[in-house]
C-alpha positions as CSV (number, residue, x, y, z in Angstrom):
1,M,155.0,71.7,152.5
2,N,153.1,73.5,154.5
3,L,149.6,73.9,153.0
4,K,149.6,77.4,154.0
5,N,152.2,77.9,151.4
6,A,151.0,75.4,148.7
7,N,149.2,76.6,145.5
8,V,146.6,74.4,144.5
9,L,144.7,74.0,141.4
10,A,141.6,72.1,141.1
11,V,140.3,70.4,137.9
12,D,136.6,69.3,137.3
13,D,133.7,69.9,135.2
14,D,131.0,70.2,138.0
15,P,131.1,73.8,139.2
16,D,129.7,72.8,142.3
17,V,132.8,70.7,143.6
18,L,134.8,73.6,142.2
19,T,132.8,75.8,144.2
20,A,133.1,73.9,147.3
21,V,136.9,73.5,146.9
22,R,137.5,77.3,146.6
23,L,135.4,78.0,149.6
24,L,137.1,75.2,151.6
25,L,140.6,76.2,150.8
26,K,140.7,79.8,150.7
27,T,141.7,80.6,153.6
28,E,143.8,77.0,154.2
29,A,146.2,77.3,150.9
30,A,148.3,80.2,149.4
31,D,146.0,80.0,146.6
32,V,143.6,78.3,144.7
33,V,142.8,78.2,140.9
34,T,139.8,76.2,139.6
35,E,139.4,75.1,135.9
36,K,136.5,73.4,134.4
37,N,138.2,72.1,130.8
38,P,140.8,69.7,131.5
39,E,142.1,70.3,127.9
40,N,143.2,73.7,129.4
41,L,145.9,72.1,131.6
42,R,148.6,72.5,129.2
43,S,148.1,76.1,129.0
44,I,147.8,76.7,132.6
45,L,150.9,74.4,133.8
46,S,153.1,76.2,131.2
47,K,152.4,79.5,133.0
48,R,152.7,78.7,136.3
49,S,153.4,75.7,138.4
50,F,151.3,74.2,141.3
51,D,152.1,72.3,144.6
52,L,149.0,70.1,144.2
53,I,146.6,69.1,141.8
54,L,142.8,68.0,142.6
55,L,142.0,66.1,139.1
56,D,138.4,64.4,138.7
57,M,138.3,61.0,137.1
58,N,135.4,61.8,134.8
59,F,134.7,64.6,132.5
60,N,132.2,65.4,129.6
61,S,135.0,66.6,127.2
62,S,136.7,65.7,123.4
63,I,139.0,62.9,125.5
64,N,136.3,60.1,125.8
65,T,138.3,56.8,126.9
66,G,136.1,55.8,129.8
67,N,139.0,56.5,132.4
68,E,139.8,60.7,131.3
69,G,141.1,60.8,134.5
70,L,144.2,58.5,133.9
71,F,144.3,60.4,130.6
72,W,145.4,63.6,132.1
73,L,146.9,62.4,135.4
74,R,149.7,61.2,132.1
75,K,149.5,63.9,130.7
76,I,150.2,66.4,133.8
77,K,153.2,64.0,134.1
78,E,154.1,64.6,130.4
79,F,153.6,68.3,130.6
80,G,156.9,68.0,133.7
81,S,154.8,69.2,136.7
82,T,156.0,68.0,140.0
83,A,152.7,68.5,141.4
84,A,151.0,65.9,143.9
85,V,148.1,65.0,142.1
86,I,145.0,64.0,144.2
87,M,142.2,62.0,142.0
88,I,138.4,63.2,142.9
89,T,136.3,60.0,142.2
90,A,132.7,58.3,142.7
91,Y,132.3,55.2,144.8
92,G,131.8,53.5,141.7
93,D,135.3,53.9,140.5
94,I,137.0,53.3,143.2
95,D,138.9,50.6,141.1
96,L,139.9,52.8,138.8
97,A,141.1,55.3,141.2
98,V,143.5,52.8,143.3
99,R,144.7,52.1,139.3
100,S,145.6,55.7,139.2
101,L,147.9,55.5,142.0
102,K,149.7,52.8,140.1
103,E,150.1,55.9,137.6
104,G,151.9,58.4,139.7
105,A,148.6,59.9,141.7
106,A,149.2,60.8,145.3
107,D,146.2,59.7,146.4
108,F,142.3,60.1,145.9
109,V,139.2,61.1,147.3
110,V,135.7,60.1,147.2
111,K,133.0,62.6,146.3
112,P,131.3,63.6,148.5
113,W,133.7,64.0,151.0
114,H,134.3,65.3,154.7
115,N,136.1,68.6,154.5
116,E,138.2,67.5,157.5
117,R,139.5,64.2,155.9
118,L,140.2,66.2,152.5
119,I,142.2,68.8,154.5
120,T,144.3,65.8,155.9
121,T,144.6,64.1,152.6
122,I,145.9,66.9,150.9
123,K,148.4,67.9,153.4
124,E,149.6,63.9,153.5
125,A,149.9,64.4,149.9
126,L,152.0,67.5,150.4
127,R,154.3,66.0,152.7
128,K,154.9,62.8,150.7
129,N,155.4,64.7,147.5
130,D,158.4,66.4,149.6
131,S,159.5,63.5,150.8
132,K,159.7,61.9,147.0
133,K,161.6,64.9,145.9
134,S,164.2,64.6,148.9
135,G,164.6,60.3,147.4
136,G,162.7,59.7,150.4
137,K,160.5,56.4,150.1
138,E,156.7,55.8,150.9
139,D,155.1,53.0,151.4
140,F,151.5,53.1,149.8
141,T,150.1,49.7,151.6
142,D,150.3,47.7,154.6
143,S,151.2,43.9,154.3
144,V,149.0,43.5,157.3
145,I,145.8,45.2,157.4
146,G,145.1,43.2,161.1
147,S,146.5,40.4,163.2
148,E,144.7,37.8,161.2
149,L,144.5,39.3,157.8
150,L,147.8,38.9,156.0
151,G,148.9,38.9,152.3
152,E,152.1,39.9,150.3
153,S,150.7,39.0,147.0
154,E,149.9,41.8,144.5
155,I,146.3,41.1,144.4
156,M,146.3,41.1,148.5
157,Q,147.9,44.2,148.4
158,D,145.4,45.9,145.9
159,I,142.6,44.8,148.4
160,F,144.6,46.3,151.3
161,F,144.8,49.5,149.8
162,K,141.7,49.7,149.0
163,L,140.5,48.7,152.2
164,K,142.3,51.7,153.8
165,K,140.6,54.1,151.1
166,I,136.9,52.9,151.9
167,A,136.9,51.9,155.4
168,P,137.1,55.7,156.9
169,T,133.7,56.3,154.3
170,D,130.2,55.5,155.0
171,A,130.0,53.3,151.7
172,N,128.1,50.2,151.6
173,I,130.5,47.6,151.0
174,L,129.9,44.0,149.3
175,I,132.6,41.3,149.5
176,L,132.4,38.5,147.3
177,G,134.3,35.7,147.4
178,E,134.6,31.9,147.8
179,N,133.7,30.0,151.1
180,G,137.0,30.1,153.4
181,T,138.7,33.2,151.7
182,G,138.2,35.5,154.8
183,K,135.3,37.6,154.1
184,D,134.5,37.9,157.5
185,L,138.0,39.1,158.6
186,I,137.6,42.1,156.0
187,A,134.3,43.4,157.2
188,K,136.0,43.4,160.5
189,A,138.9,45.2,159.3
190,I,136.6,47.8,157.3
191,H,134.7,48.4,160.7
192,Q,138.2,48.8,162.3
193,H,139.5,51.2,160.2
194,S,136.1,53.5,159.8
195,L,134.9,56.4,161.2
196,R,132.5,54.0,163.5
197,A,135.4,51.8,165.0
198,E,134.4,52.8,168.7
199,K,130.7,52.1,167.6
200,P,129.3,48.4,167.5
201,Y,130.2,45.6,165.2
202,I,127.2,43.5,164.8
203,K,127.3,40.4,162.3
204,V,124.4,38.3,161.2
205,D,125.0,35.2,159.2
206,V,121.6,36.0,157.5
207,G,121.4,33.0,155.2
208,A,120.7,30.8,158.5
209,L,117.5,32.7,159.4
210,T,114.2,31.5,158.4
211,E,111.5,33.4,157.2
212,T,109.8,33.8,160.6
213,L,112.9,34.8,162.2
214,F,114.5,36.9,159.5
215,E,112.2,40.1,160.9
216,S,112.6,39.4,164.6
217,E,116.0,39.0,164.6
218,L,116.8,42.1,162.3
219,F,114.3,44.3,163.1
220,G,113.3,43.3,166.4
221,H,109.4,42.1,168.1
222,K,107.4,43.9,171.0
223,K,106.2,41.7,173.6
224,G,103.0,39.5,172.7
225,A,103.7,39.8,168.6
226,F,103.8,36.3,168.3
227,T,103.1,33.2,170.5
228,D,107.0,33.0,171.9
229,A,107.5,37.2,172.1
230,R,107.4,36.8,176.2
231,E,109.5,40.3,176.2
232,D,110.6,43.4,174.2
233,R,113.8,42.4,171.8
234,V,116.1,45.1,170.4
235,G,116.9,43.8,166.7
236,R,120.4,43.5,165.1
237,F,119.8,46.7,163.2
238,E,119.3,48.7,166.5
239,S,121.9,46.8,168.4
240,G,124.5,48.3,165.5
241,N,123.0,51.8,165.6
242,G,126.0,54.3,165.3
243,G,128.0,51.3,164.3
244,T,128.8,48.5,161.6
245,L,126.1,45.6,160.2
246,F,127.5,42.4,158.7
247,L,125.3,40.9,156.9
248,D,127.1,37.5,155.7
249,E,125.5,35.1,153.1
250,I,123.0,37.6,151.8
251,G,122.9,35.8,148.7
252,N,120.9,33.1,150.2
253,I,118.0,35.1,151.6
254,S,114.6,35.1,149.7
255,L,112.6,37.2,147.7
256,H,110.3,38.3,150.4
257,Q,112.9,38.6,152.9
258,Q,114.9,41.0,150.2
259,A,111.6,42.9,150.1
260,K,112.1,43.8,153.9
261,L,115.8,44.3,153.8
262,L,115.0,46.7,151.1
263,T,112.7,48.8,152.6
264,V,114.6,49.1,155.8
265,L,117.8,50.3,153.5
266,Q,115.4,53.0,151.6
267,N,113.8,54.4,155.0
268,R,116.8,53.9,157.2
269,Q,114.1,53.3,159.8
270,V,113.1,49.8,161.4
271,T,109.6,48.8,162.9
272,R,109.7,46.0,165.6
273,L,107.4,43.4,165.0
274,G,104.5,44.2,166.9
275,A,104.9,48.0,166.9
276,N,103.6,50.9,165.2
277,L,106.1,53.5,165.7
278,S,109.5,53.4,163.8
279,T,112.7,53.5,165.1
280,P,115.5,55.8,163.0
281,I,118.8,53.9,162.3
282,D,122.7,55.0,161.6
283,I,124.4,51.9,160.4
284,R,127.1,51.1,157.8
285,L,126.2,48.2,155.8
286,I,128.6,45.5,155.0
287,C,127.8,42.4,152.9
288,A,129.0,39.2,152.0
289,T,128.4,36.2,150.0
290,N,129.9,33.5,147.9
291,V,127.0,33.3,145.5
292,P,127.6,35.7,142.2
293,L,124.8,38.3,142.8
294,N,124.5,39.6,139.5
295,E,123.8,35.6,138.0
296,L,121.1,35.3,141.0
297,A,119.6,38.5,139.6
298,N,119.3,37.2,135.8
299,E,117.8,34.5,137.1
300,N,115.5,36.7,139.3
301,K,116.4,35.4,142.7
302,F,117.8,38.3,143.8
303,R,116.5,42.0,143.5
304,K,118.5,44.3,141.3
305,D,117.4,47.2,143.4
306,L,118.7,45.9,146.6
307,I,122.0,45.0,144.8
308,Y,122.3,48.6,144.3
309,R,122.2,49.5,147.3
310,I,124.1,46.9,149.3
311,N,127.3,47.4,146.7
312,T,128.3,51.1,146.8
313,V,131.8,49.3,146.3
314,E,132.5,45.6,145.6
315,I,135.5,43.6,147.0
316,M,136.7,40.4,145.3
317,V,138.1,38.1,147.1
318,P,140.5,35.7,145.4
319,P,140.9,32.1,146.0
320,L,143.9,30.9,147.7
321,R,144.9,29.4,144.5
322,K,145.2,32.7,142.9
323,R,147.4,34.0,145.8
324,E,150.0,31.8,145.8
325,E,152.9,33.8,147.3
326,D,150.5,33.6,150.5
327,I,150.6,30.0,151.2
328,V,153.7,30.0,153.1
329,L,153.2,33.2,155.0
330,L,149.8,32.1,156.1
331,A,150.8,28.6,157.4
332,K,153.6,30.4,159.5
333,H,151.1,32.2,160.6
334,F,149.0,29.5,161.5
335,D,152.1,27.8,162.9
336,R,152.4,30.4,165.2
337,I,148.7,30.2,166.7
338,Y,148.7,26.5,167.3
339,S,152.5,26.1,168.6
340,N,151.3,28.5,171.4
341,K,147.9,26.9,171.9
342,Y,149.2,23.3,172.0
343,M,152.1,24.9,174.1
344,K,154.8,23.7,171.6
345,P,157.6,25.5,169.9
346,Q,157.0,26.7,166.7
347,H,158.3,25.1,163.9
348,E,160.1,25.3,160.8
349,F,158.8,24.4,157.4
350,D,161.5,21.9,155.8
351,A,161.5,22.6,151.7
352,R,159.2,19.2,150.9
353,A,156.6,20.6,153.2
354,I,156.5,23.8,151.6
355,E,156.7,22.6,148.1
356,K,153.3,20.0,149.1
357,L,151.6,23.2,150.6
358,K,152.5,25.1,147.6
359,S,151.5,22.7,145.1
360,Y,147.9,22.0,146.5
361,H,144.8,23.6,145.4
362,Y,142.8,24.3,148.6
363,P,139.4,24.3,147.4
364,G,138.4,25.2,151.4
365,N,140.8,28.2,150.9
366,V,142.3,30.0,154.0
367,R,140.0,27.9,156.1
368,E,141.4,24.6,154.8
369,L,145.0,25.6,155.4
370,Q,144.1,26.9,158.8
371,Y,143.1,23.5,159.8
372,T,145.4,21.6,157.8
373,I,148.3,23.5,159.8
374,E,146.2,23.2,163.2
375,R,146.4,19.4,162.4
376,A,150.1,19.2,161.3
377,V,151.1,21.1,164.5
378,I,149.4,18.3,166.6
379,M,151.0,15.6,164.6
380,A,154.4,16.9,164.6
381,E,157.2,15.1,166.6
382,G,160.4,17.8,166.3
383,D,160.4,21.6,165.4
384,V,160.6,21.2,161.8
385,L,157.3,20.1,160.0
386,Q,157.8,17.3,157.6
387,A,155.8,16.6,154.7
388,K,154.8,13.4,156.1
389,E,153.0,15.5,159.1
390,I,150.6,17.7,156.4
391,F,148.0,16.2,154.8
392,F,144.8,17.5,153.6
393,S,141.1,16.9,154.3
394,P,139.5,14.1,152.4
395,I,136.2,16.2,152.7
396,E,138.1,18.7,150.1
397,S,139.3,16.1,147.9
398,A,138.3,17.5,144.3
399,P,139.7,20.3,142.6
400,V,136.8,23.4,142.8
401,Q,135.0,24.1,139.4
402,M,134.6,27.8,139.5
403,E,132.0,27.4,136.4
404,E,129.9,24.7,135.2
405,P,131.8,22.4,132.7
406,Q,130.8,23.3,129.0
407,E,128.8,19.7,128.5
408,L,126.3,20.3,131.6
409,K,125.0,23.3,130.0
410,L,121.1,22.9,129.1
411,S,121.7,24.9,125.5
412,T,125.1,23.0,124.8
413,I,122.9,19.6,125.5
414,E,120.3,20.4,123.4
415,K,122.5,21.7,120.5
416,N,124.4,18.1,121.0
417,A,121.0,16.3,120.9
418,I,119.8,18.0,117.7
419,L,123.3,17.7,115.8
420,K,123.1,13.8,116.6
421,V,119.4,13.5,115.4
422,I,120.1,15.0,112.4
423,E,122.8,13.1,111.7
424,K,121.0,9.8,112.5
425,H,118.7,10.9,110.1
426,N,120.7,12.1,107.5
427,G,119.6,15.5,107.5
428,N,116.0,15.0,107.0
429,I,114.5,17.6,109.2
430,S,111.0,16.2,109.4
431,K,112.2,12.9,110.8
432,A,114.6,14.7,113.2
433,A,112.0,17.2,114.3
434,K,109.7,14.1,115.0
435,E,112.0,12.3,116.9
436,L,112.9,15.4,119.1
437,G,109.6,15.6,119.8
438,L,108.9,19.2,117.9
439,T,107.4,20.7,115.0
440,R,109.5,21.7,111.6
441,T,109.2,25.5,112.6
442,A,110.6,24.7,116.4
443,L,113.5,22.6,115.1
444,Y,114.3,25.1,112.5
445,R,114.4,28.1,115.0
446,R,116.5,26.4,116.8
447,L,119.0,25.5,113.9
448,S,119.0,29.3,113.7
449,K,119.5,30.0,117.4
450,Y,122.7,27.5,117.4
451,D,124.0,28.4,113.8
452,I,123.4,25.0,112.9
């Protein structure tokens, strides 16, 4: 359907949003109706039909489920409306918005939006809705975002769809995941699908920078700023101006470095070492780490105000052992690469080789699989890879433990020690406290703490 002929309903409890939608679509659509209270939806939809509904994800209404948008999306379907529904969401609700697509929404837009992009999204939703009504099928996700970022598993399809939606925005992204999961590939894919794709893409492993190099590398310096500063140097922030800056291993930087980085992000300008004037910067920031930043923040090793700055949207990349469906796909991909590199024919994988690949736990993740297949290609004697030609590195010999074993936690060690000493002294608190080096009062506090 052409937008010029479409009737649009916008439902949002923010009057400024409704006004913006009304003014934007006034000359674009046949009719625009706005509504602040979603509880009036039944009445509105019973009186007339709409071709498209813009629906907010959060309302201050009598419905308080924490995901009101999903509730009213289901209600719209129950009311019998065939309108395409576009969800309006904030950056923090991206995961919820992706879930709404699985429940029948046509698409979602992130506030604040670019008007041209919202118009494009609406037109595409109308087109897809027409195709759906006529029996056509629409594929909302691509199995391949880039030439190297692959995955057919449901968890990767969710990530791909999220990438397609957040890439065109300027939201700061935090990518979390174990080493070798492909965080750098995801960062590059976000840049390639962003509005900054033609601008610079700068990657910095900030975890490898010393305290003395950190400022010079990121912010630049003037000639003579320090002993070895023999000429002016442009920092990575200035080099990436207009484009994307990817800071890898962000979880490894010191509190002093975090403070410097936060100042730049807040002021959106950098001052080279030895300079008096600041330079405005316009960058899209992507960060990655294999360290859970919330744990660092709880231990006062990472500033919470910086966390809020860098993770407008958070992407958790799963380890390879959580996406078994992708192992063979990735193995064949790497076989193609290394067969070409070593001038060998591409290989088939026999059943035992596939079983061996799928049964391994991959503590080194996709990177380990990549090097495993490279070795197999080198060792292969025919055009079929055998299980005997696939061997895994002894460097990654033990399964990865995502969480510290219970018995190694300090609280558990202390509790067990107290129990053993009390048992040793047959419940005599005075003797137990003396052996533990505690006062009776301190021991009683610990007994209460551990519910002993």
